[in-house]
N, C-alpha and C positions, 0 to 999 in steps of 0.2 A: 473557912468555910468556903468563903466567896474563891479564893483560889481552886480549891479541889473542884468546884462547880466548872470552872472556866477548863481547869485540866482536863476535866471529864467529857466536855462538851469537844475539847480538841480533839481528844483522842477517838471519841465516838465519830466527829467528822472525818478523822484519817482512816477509819476501817470501813465506812460507807464510801468513800472516794476508792479505798482501795478495789472493794467489791464491784462497784459500778463500772469498771474499765470495758472496753472493748476485747474483740477477739484479736489475737495477732493476725497481721496479714496473711501469714502462711498455712491459717487452719481457713480463710475466708474461700468461696468458691472460686475467685479468679485466682488467687495466690495457690492453689492447689492443681488447679491449669498450667501456671507458670512453671510450679515445681516439676510437674510431670513432664512439660516440655524440656526443660534443661536437662534434667535426670535421663529423659531419652536421648539427647544429645549429646550429652558426657558419657553415658554408661551403655546405653542401647546399642550403639555404633551404626547411629544413623547419621548423616549429616544433615546440618541446616536446610539447606536446600529441598531435600526429602520430607522436610517435617513441614506441618501446618503451623502458623504462629498463632499463639494463644489470644 
């Protein structure tokens, strides 16, 4: 009985911990700006000197 309760508490804690994680960096405002900057340099045909750094 006690082992089942402890096991359930551990499982609940893991699920809550997994749900409460923050957003990945590439989905943040700053991450999106950097992604656009580097994509423009690599695929947009612009050089780094022509671009405004994020």
